[in-house]
C-alpha positions as CSV (number, residue, x, y, z in Angstrom):
1,M,106.9,106.5,105.4
2,N,103.7,108.5,105.5
3,L,100.2,107.1,106.2
4,I,97.0,108.8,105.0
5,S,93.5,107.6,106.0
6,V,90.8,107.9,103.5
7,K,87.2,108.6,104.6
8,L,84.4,107.0,102.6
9,P,80.7,107.3,102.8
10,L,78.9,104.4,104.4
11,I,79.4,101.4,102.1
12,K,76.3,99.4,101.6
13,K,75.7,96.0,100.1
14,K,76.8,95.9,96.4
15,D,78.0,99.5,96.3
16,P,80.8,100.1,93.6
17,L,83.7,100.4,96.0
18,L,86.4,101.6,93.6
19,K,84.1,104.3,92.0
20,I,83.3,105.6,95.5
21,L,87.0,105.5,96.5
22,I,88.1,107.5,93.5
23,N,85.4,110.1,94.0
24,S,86.3,110.3,97.7
25,L,89.9,110.8,96.9
26,K,89.1,113.6,94.5
27,E,86.8,115.4,97.0
28,A,89.6,115.1,99.6
29,N,92.2,116.3,97.1
30,I,94.3,113.1,97.6
31,T,96.1,111.5,94.7
32,I,97.4,108.0,94.3
33,E,101.0,108.4,93.2
34,N,103.7,106.1,91.8
35,G,105.0,103.8,94.6
36,D,102.0,104.1,96.9
37,I,100.5,101.1,98.8
38,L,96.8,101.1,99.2
39,V,95.5,99.1,102.2
40,I,91.8,98.2,102.1
41,S,89.8,96.7,104.9
42,E,88.5,93.2,103.9
43,K,85.1,94.0,105.4
44,V,84.4,97.0,103.1
45,V,85.5,94.8,100.2
46,A,83.1,92.0,101.3
47,T,80.3,94.5,101.8
48,S,80.7,95.9,98.3
49,Q,80.6,92.3,97.0
50,G,77.3,91.7,98.8
51,R,78.7,89.2,101.3
52,I,76.1,90.2,103.9
53,V,73.8,87.6,105.3
54,N,70.9,88.0,107.7
55,L,70.9,85.1,110.3
56,S,67.1,84.8,109.9
57,E,67.8,83.5,106.3
58,I,69.6,80.5,107.8
59,E,66.9,77.9,108.1
60,K,68.6,74.5,107.5
61,I,70.9,73.7,110.5
62,S,73.1,70.7,110.4
63,E,73.5,68.3,113.3
64,K,77.2,69.3,113.5
65,A,76.3,73.0,113.8
66,I,73.8,72.2,116.6
67,N,76.4,70.2,118.5
68,L,79.1,72.9,118.1
69,S,76.8,75.7,119.1
70,K,76.0,73.9,122.3
71,E,79.7,73.1,123.0
72,Y,80.8,76.7,122.4
73,D,77.7,78.6,123.5
74,M,77.0,80.2,120.1
75,D,74.0,80.9,117.8
76,E,73.5,77.7,115.8
77,R,72.7,79.7,112.7
78,F,76.0,81.5,113.0
79,V,77.8,78.2,113.5
80,E,76.1,76.8,110.4
81,L,77.6,79.7,108.4
82,I,81.0,79.1,109.9
83,L,80.9,75.4,108.8
84,Q,79.8,76.5,105.3
85,E,82.7,78.9,104.9
86,A,85.4,76.7,106.6
87,K,87.7,74.2,105.0
88,M,88.6,72.7,108.5
89,I,87.5,73.1,112.1
90,L,90.4,72.9,114.5
91,G,88.6,73.4,117.8
92,G,87.4,76.3,119.9
93,M,86.4,77.9,123.2
94,K,83.4,79.8,124.4
95,H,82.0,82.0,121.6
96,V,84.8,81.2,119.2
97,I,85.6,78.4,116.8
98,L,89.1,78.2,115.2
99,T,88.9,77.4,111.5
100,K,91.0,77.1,108.4
101,V,89.7,79.2,105.5
102,N,91.6,79.4,102.2
103,D,95.2,79.2,103.3
104,F,95.0,80.8,106.8
105,L,93.7,80.2,110.3
106,I,91.0,82.5,111.5
107,A,88.3,82.7,114.2
108,N,84.7,81.9,113.1
109,S,85.6,81.6,109.4
110,G,86.3,85.3,109.4
111,I,82.6,86.1,109.8
112,D,82.0,89.4,111.5
113,Q,79.0,90.6,113.4
114,S,80.2,94.1,114.1
115,N,79.1,97.0,111.9
116,A,76.8,94.7,109.9
117,G,73.4,95.9,111.0
118,E,70.7,94.3,113.1
119,G,70.8,90.5,112.7
120,N,73.4,90.6,109.9
121,V,76.9,89.2,109.6
122,V,79.6,89.9,107.0
123,L,81.4,87.0,105.4
124,L,85.0,87.1,104.1
125,P,85.3,88.5,100.5
126,E,85.1,86.1,97.7
127,N,88.1,85.5,95.3
128,L,90.5,87.5,97.5
129,K,93.5,87.1,95.2
130,E,91.6,87.9,92.0
131,T,89.9,90.9,93.7
132,A,93.3,92.4,94.8
133,W,94.7,92.1,91.3
134,N,91.5,93.6,89.7
135,Y,91.8,96.6,92.1
136,Y,95.5,96.9,91.2
137,K,94.8,97.1,87.4
138,E,91.9,99.5,87.7
139,I,93.6,101.9,90.1
140,K,96.9,101.9,88.1
141,S,95.0,102.6,84.9
142,H,92.9,105.4,86.4
143,F,95.8,107.2,88.0
144,K,98.2,106.4,85.2
145,I,101.0,105.1,87.4
146,H,103.5,102.3,87.1
147,D,104.2,101.1,90.6
148,L,101.4,100.3,93.0
149,G,100.7,97.9,95.8
150,I,97.4,96.7,97.0
151,I,96.8,95.0,100.3
152,I,93.4,93.6,101.4
153,A,93.8,93.6,105.2
154,D,92.2,92.1,108.2
155,S,92.9,91.8,111.9
156,R,94.0,88.6,113.7
157,V,94.9,87.5,117.2
158,Q,98.4,86.0,117.9
159,P,99.1,82.9,120.1
160,L,99.5,84.0,123.8
161,R,99.1,87.7,122.9
162,K,96.2,90.0,123.8
163,G,94.6,92.1,121.1
164,T,94.7,92.0,117.3
165,I,97.3,92.9,114.7
166,G,96.9,93.6,111.0
167,I,97.5,90.9,108.5
168,A,97.5,91.0,104.7
169,V,95.0,88.4,103.5
170,S,95.7,89.3,99.8
171,T,98.2,91.4,97.9
172,A,99.0,92.6,94.4
173,G,101.7,94.6,92.7
174,F,104.7,93.9,95.1
175,E,106.6,91.1,96.8
176,P,104.8,90.4,100.0
177,I,107.7,88.5,101.5
178,E,111.4,89.6,101.6
179,D,113.7,86.6,101.6
180,M,116.6,87.5,104.0
181,R,118.2,84.0,104.0
182,G,121.9,84.2,103.1
183,K,122.2,87.9,104.0
184,P,124.6,88.7,106.8
185,D,123.6,89.6,110.3
186,L,125.4,92.2,112.6
187,F,128.3,89.7,113.1
188,D,128.5,88.8,109.4
189,R,126.9,85.4,109.9
190,P,124.4,84.4,107.2
191,L,120.8,84.4,108.2
192,K,119.3,80.9,107.8
193,I,115.5,81.1,108.1
194,T,114.5,84.7,108.2
195,L,111.6,85.6,105.8
196,R,110.4,89.2,106.4
197,A,106.6,89.5,106.3
198,V,106.5,92.8,104.4
199,A,102.8,92.9,103.6
200,D,101.8,91.9,107.1
201,D,104.1,94.6,108.5
202,L,102.5,97.2,106.3
203,A,99.0,95.9,107.2
204,S,99.8,96.3,110.9
205,A,101.0,99.9,110.3
206,A,97.9,100.7,108.5
207,Q,95.8,99.1,111.2
208,F,96.3,102.3,113.3
209,M,94.5,104.3,110.6
210,L,91.9,101.8,109.4
211,N,88.6,102.3,111.2
212,E,85.3,100.7,110.2
213,G,83.2,102.4,112.9
214,N,81.8,105.9,112.8
215,Q,85.1,107.3,111.6
216,Q,84.5,105.5,108.3
217,T,88.1,105.2,107.3
218,P,88.4,101.7,105.9
219,I,91.3,102.6,103.5
220,T,94.8,103.8,104.2
221,I,97.4,105.0,101.7
222,I,101.0,104.3,102.6
223,K,103.5,106.6,100.9
224,G,107.3,106.4,100.8
225,V,107.8,102.8,101.5
226,N,110.6,100.7,100.0
227,V,109.2,97.5,98.6
228,N,109.9,95.5,95.5
229,F,107.1,96.4,93.1
230,T,106.3,93.7,90.5
231,D,103.5,92.2,88.4
232,D,104.9,88.7,89.1
233,P,105.7,88.2,92.9
234,K,107.9,85.2,93.5
235,L,106.9,84.4,97.1
236,T,103.6,84.1,98.9
237,P,102.9,84.4,102.7
238,E,101.1,81.1,103.0
239,L,102.7,78.0,104.7
240,T,101.5,74.4,104.6
241,P,100.4,73.0,108.0
242,E,103.5,70.7,107.9
243,E,105.8,73.8,107.6
244,C,104.1,75.8,110.4
245,L,105.7,75.9,113.8
246,Y,102.4,76.4,115.7
247,M,100.5,73.7,113.7
248,N,103.2,71.1,114.3
249,I,103.5,71.7,118.0
250,F,99.7,72.1,118.6
251,S,98.9,68.9,116.7
252,K,101.5,67.0,118.8
253,Y,100.1,68.5,122.0
254,L,96.5,67.6,121.1
255,L,97.6,64.0,120.1
256,E,99.3,63.5,123.5
257,K,96.2,65.0,125.2
258,D,93.9,62.5,123.5
259,K,96.2,59.6,124.4
260,L,96.1,60.7,128.0
261,K,92.3,60.8,128.0
262,E,92.2,57.3,126.6
263,K,94.5,56.0,129.4
264,I,92.3,57.7,132.0
265,N,89.1,56.3,130.6
């Protein structure tokens, strides 16, 4: 497996990302070939979609946003945006609110203040799945290839672990999950629950190369990887809260904590 970072000029609000990418590849003498996986930072996608908001534009602040901003020591305008983008608020700590957006958990609704410019924030891209498939079709057509994978990637924290890892927030062109159930382990016993997160593994590998700072390399090409390319993936990475180990255990923990508080009071 070989990873190649792609340097782009500074992407500004509403810039045509794919056109700029293709020109940058040509200038760098890099070609997208059959079987390549293209990993694209979600922030550069969001920027090209115009998903940049200046906090000075947020004038109407809800009572809920005001209360949460006091509880977690945050800018109330920022919290108002978090509430607008989130499907669910699960809790938080100082400077961070844990939210559910689309089908995944993410801090602060995925709204990022870094590399956004003075007073600006960058929201998550719109229509992530549709965007990934549109990129897939356009790049396949331009480079006249059959097999191609697209990953729109972001970084996430893991429970009880320091630092961030890469995660695939949207994919196109290949199976993002490999079902290992029923396959034999080293002792010829069938695996019962193992589902390999192929897209997340690749996003984490690309995370070493992705850089949205002054290196300006928000895209990584992965070559020589063995995945199942398809226009019709059968599995998706998302789980319902009821199927999630962490959500089940945390919800029981919080329920017991609330009951204890009621007894004390």
